N, C-alpha and C positions, 0 to 999 in steps of 0.2 A: 210142763216139759216142752210142749209145742212152742210156747212163748220163749222159753229159754233157748231152744234150738234155733229159732228164727233170729233171736238177738245175736247169738254167736255167729250165725251165718252172715248177718249184716256187718258185724265187726270185721270178720275175715275178708269179706268182699271189699269193704272200705280200705283195709290195709293193702289188698292186692292192687286196687286202683291207684292208691297213693304211691306205691312202689313203681308201678308202670309209668305214671306221670313223671316221677323223678327220673326214671331212666330216659324217657323221651326228652325231657328238658335238658338232661345232661348231654344227650347226643346232640340236641339242637345247639346247645352252648358250645360244645366241642366243634360242631360244624361251623358255627359263626366265628369261633375263635380261629379255626383253620383259615377261613375265608379272609378274615381281617389280617392274619399273619401273612397270607399270600399277597394281599393288597399292599401291605407295608413293604414286603420284599420287593414287589414290582416298583413301588414309588421311590424307594430309597436311592437306587442307582440314578434315577432321573433327577431327584432333588440334589444329590451330590454333584451330578454333572452340571446342573444349573448353577450351583454355588461356585463351582470351579470356573465356569464360564464368566459368571458375574465378577468373580475376583479378578480375572484377567482384564475385563473391561474397566474395572476400577483402577487397576494399576496402569493400564494403557501401555504404550510403547516405552521402552527405557529411555529413549531420546530420539531427536530428529535423525532421519536417515542421513548418513554421511554423503557429502557431495565433494567430488574431487575433479579438478580440471586444470590443465596446464596454465590457463589464464586466471585462475583463482588467486587473488592477491592476499585476501584475508577473510576470516569468518569471525564476526563479533558475536559473543555468546552470553552476555551478562543478563539479558532479560529472562524471566522465568515463565512467561506466558506469551501468547501470540502477539507479534509486533504488527501494528496496524498502519503505521505511516513513518516516513523519514523525510528529512529535508537538509540540504547543505546550506550553510551560511554563504552569503554572496561574496565574502572575502576568501572563501575556499578553505578556511581553517578548521571548521567544525561540521560535524554531522549530528543532527538531533533525531531521536527516535522515541516513539511512544507505543505502549503496549497495554494489553489487558491485565498486566500484573500491577496496575495502578502506579506506574512509574514513568517518568520521562528521563532520558539519558543523553548526555553530551559526550561525543567522541572526538578525539583529535585526529584530523586527517593525516598528519605527519607520522602518527603511530601505525598507520596501515602497513608500513614496511617492517614493523617490529613483530616479534613472536608474541608478545603480550600486548593486549589492547585495553588499557584502562579507560574508565569513563567516570563522569560526575553524575550522580543520581539525584533526581528530584521526585518527591512523592506527590501524587494526585489524591488528595484527601477525599474520602467518601465517594469516589467516582473513578473512572479511567478515561484517558484521552483517546480520541479516535483519529484526530488530525493534528499535525504540528507544522508551524511555519515561523521562520526566523524574521525578525524585524530587519529593515534595511541597514541599520547601524550595527547589527549583530550583538547588541547588548541585551536583547530580550527576545522572547518568542511567544507565540500564542498557541493555544490548543482548543479544540472543540471537545466538550464533555459528553459522554455517552448517556448518562442518566439526566444530568442537568440540561442537556441539549442547548448549550450556550457556549460562550467563549470565556476562557480563563487566561489571564496574562501571567507569564513567568518572567522574572528578571534574573540575569546572570551577574555574578559578582565574585568577590573574594572575601574569605574570612580574615580574622585578625592575623592568623598565622600564614596568610598568603594562599591558602588552598581555595580552589574554585568552589562555588556553591550555586545552587538554584533555589530561588524563593518564589512562592506563589504571591501574586498581587491581586489585581482587580478581576472580579467576575462580572461579565456583562449580564443584563437582564434577559430572561427568556422571552422571545417574541414570536415563536412559532411552535406548533405541535408537530410539524414535519421534521424528520431527521436531517441534520446537517450533513451534507455530502462533501463539502470542502470549505476551507477558509483561506484568507489571504490578507497581506498587508501591502498597502500602496503608499508611496511617498515620492514627492517631487520637490522642487524648489519652493513651492508655495504652500503645500499642505500635505497632510497624511490622513489615511483612512484605513478601515478594516472592512473586509468583505466576508459575509456568510452566505453560502448557497444551500438551498434546501431541495429535498427530494421532489417536490412539486415543480412549479415554474417560478419560484420566488428567489430573489437575491436581495439582501439587505446591505446597504452601505452605511457604515457607522463612523462616528468620529472616534478618536482614541480614548475617550472617556466613557464610551458606552452609550452614546445617544445616536439614534437613527437619523441619518441625513437624507436618505432616499431609499425607496423600494422599487425594484424592477420586476416586471413580468416578462419572462423570456419568450413566452408563446411557443415553447418547444413541445407542449403536451406533457412532458416531464423532463427534468434536468438529468443528464448523464454525468456532467462534469462542469465545473466553472473554476476560474482561476484569475489571479491578478498577474499582470505581466511583470517580468523582472525589472523593467524600466520604471514601474510604479505608476504609470499613467492610465493604464487600461484595465478593464474588467471584461472577460470573455466567457461565453457559455456555449455548450452544445447539448443536444438532447435527441428526442425522437425524430426531429426534422433533419434533413440532409445538409445542414449548414452550421457555421460557427458565427455567432454574433458578437461584435466587439463594441464596447462603449468607452468613451473617455470620461474620466472623473475630473471635473474642472474646479479649480480654486482661483480666486483673484490674487493679486500681488500682496494683499494684506493677510493672506492665509485663510480667508473666509470661503466656505464652500459655496459654489455657485449652482452647479447642476451636474447631472449625468447625461451625456449627449451621445447619441448613436454615432459611431465612428466609421465602421466598415463591416462587411460580411464576407466570409469565405464560402463561396458557392461553387459546387462542382461535383460533389458526391451524389450518388444515386440512392442512398439509403441513410439510415441513422448514423450520426457521427458518435462514436464511442468516447473519444478522448482527443485531446490536443496538447501541444507543448510548444513553448516559445524558446528561442535561443536567448543568450544572456542580454542582448541589447534590443530585443523584440523586432529585429529586422527580418527574421525568418520565423515561420510557424509551421509545424508539422501536424497533420490530422490523420486519424485512422477510423475506418468506417465499416459498417456491416456489409457494404458492397464488395468487400475483399480487397480494397486498395488503401494505400497510404499516399498522402500528397504533401509536397513541400511548397510553401508559398513565400513570396517576397511581400512582406508587410511594411516595408519602408516606403510608404506612399503618402501623398498629400491628401489625407482623408478630409481635411477642411474644404478641399476643392472637389469633394466627391470622387476622388480617384480610388479605384478598386484595387485590391491586392492582385499580384500577378502569380499565376500558377507556374511554378518552375519545373516540377517533375511529378509524375504519377507512377507509383510502383505497386506491385502486388505482393501479397503475403499469404501464408497458409491460414485462411480464415476458418476458425473453429468456434467462434462465438465472441462475446464481449472481450475487448482487448485494451491494453494500456499502451501508450507511446511516450517516449522521451527523446528530446532533441538535445544534442550536445551544445555547449556554449558557443562554439564556432560554426555550428550547423553542418559540420562535415560528416557526422554520423548520427544515426538514430536507432533506437531499440524498440521493439514491439514485444509485449508479453501477453501470453494467454495461458491460463491454468498455471502449471509449473514449468512451462516452456518459454524460451527467450530466443529472439532472433535479433541480430545486429546488422544494419545495412550501411553501406557507403553511399552517402547522398550525392557524391560526385559521379559515381557510375550507376547508381541505383541497384547495385548488386547486393545480395545477401552474402555476407562474408563469414559470419559466425552464427552458430546455433548451439543452444544448451538445453539438455533434457534434465528433468527432475532436479531443478535448481533448489526447490524447497519441497517439503512434504505436503504442503497445502498450496492452493492457488496464490500466485504472486500478487501481493497487495499494493506494491509501489515499486517503480523503477525510476532511477534518476542518475544523470551524469553529474559529477562534481564540476565546479566552475572552471577548473583547469583542463577538463576533458581527458584527464589521465585515467579516471576510474568510472566504473558503472556500478551502482549499488542497487540491490534488490532485497526485498523481504517478503516472506510468505509463511513463516512459522516463528519460532523463538530466536532465529538467527538472522543476522544481516550478512549477505554475501557481497564482497567487494571484488569486482573483476577488472582486469586490465583492459583498457579500451584500445586494443591494437588496430581495430578498424579505423578509429580516429587518427592514429599515427600514420597509417597508410594513406588515408585521405589527405592528411596534411602534406605528406610528401608529394602526392599528385598535384595538389593545389599549388605548392611552391614551384614545382617543375613547370607548371603551366604559366605562372607569373614570370619565371625566368626566361621563357621563350618569348613572351610579349615585351620584355624590357631588355632586349639584347644590347641596346646602345649604352646603357648605364653600367659601367664596369663595377662601381661601388655596390650598387644594388645586386648585381649578379654575384659578386663575391659573398655578400651577406647571405643571400639565399642559398648559395652552395654550402656555406658553413652551417646554416640552419637545417638544411636537408641532411647533411652528414650527421649532425647531432641527433636528429629524429631517427635516422636509420640505426644509430648506435643504441638508442633507447629501445627500439623495436627488437634489435638483436639480443639485447640483455634480457628482455622479457621472454623471448622465445628460446633462450639458451643457445644462441648462435654466436659465432665469433664476431667481435666488433671490428669495424674497419677504422683505420687511422686516417 
C-alpha cells in the first residue's frame, strides 16, 4: 500500500509540474509574442517612411526648374541627361552639345528664333562625351570620352535623302591616366593639330591622325583650363599659378610640324587664374582669377620680338569660388559664371550690366558667345539656355559713337556709322520690347 501510495503521489506531482511549466511557457511565449508584435508595430511606420522617402529619391524631380527672363531667347531641351559642354561653329551656323545621355547633338543657330528647336543626334557608343569642339572647316568635331579618356572624331554629312547625320570616326589612343579637362583643334595655312589638356600639368599636341607631336609641362602645379585660340595658332593654359601661358604651334611651309614655342605670358593676377577666353581673332583675351578680378588684355603683339601683352582693363566681380569666363567675338562684352549665377559686363565701361540668378538647376558647366555676338549660351543641367546679348549691342553703339567722333571729317564714314548705330538701336529695342526708331 505504501508503495502504491508513493507511486500515485509521484505521478500526481509530475502532472502538476508539467501543467505549471506549460502555463509558464505559455505566458513566456505570449509575452515574447506581445514584445515582437510591439517591435513590429514600431518598426513598420519607420520602414514605410523610409520606403516612401527612397521612392521620392528614385523618382527625383519631375523636371528642371523653369527659368524665365526677358532676355531669354530660347531653351533647347532634347538631351535626357546633364549637358557637359557646348561649342559654336566658327561660321556661326551651328551649336554642338554633348551630355551624359551618350549623345552629341547639332543645333541650327537660325532656329533659335523659332518656337521649335530641332537637332541632329549622334550616339556615343559605350561611353559619353565630356567635351566637344568644332573643326575650323565646320565639317567635323572632336569629343573627349569619359571612360576611354581619349579623343573621338565625329564627321557631319548628309544621308541619301538629304537629311543631316553625324557619324563616329577615328578614336585616338589613350596616353594618360589623368582626366582630360579640355580639348581643342588648331589650324593655319601650314598645318593642323589637336590638343588635349589633362588634370595634372600635361598638354599633348597631336596630329589629326592620332600621333603625338609634342608634350608640354605647364608648370602650373595643376591645370585649371587650357584651350586652342580661335585663330588656330596658339595653345594656352592656366592653373594654380597667377598667370596664363601661351605657346605657338609651328609648322613649316610644307605642312610638317616643327615645334611648340613659348609665345607670351599674361601676368598681373595675384592668385590662381580659373579660366580665360579669346575673342574671335585672338587680339583680345579675358581672364578671371581667385583674386576677385577679371582682366582684359591686348594680345595682338609681336611675340617673336618678346613683346608682352598689354593690360587694357581690370574689373571686379562677386567672387564666390571657381568661375568661368567668356569673351564675345568683338571683345565688347564678357560673361562670368559661378554656380548657377551669371554676370555680363560691358568691356568698354567695365560695368556689370546684366545678372541672372538660377539659370540652371546645377552649376553652370559652360558659357559661350556665338560668333555674331547676338547670343550668349549656357548649360548646367539637361537644358541649353540661349540669352540675348543686349550688353554687346549697347557696347557696339558706344564703340561706333566713339569712332564717329574721331572721324568727323569723313562724311561717308559718318553716314555709314549713323546707319549702323540706328540699326543696332532698333535691334535692341526689338529685344526689349520698345518702340523702334525710324
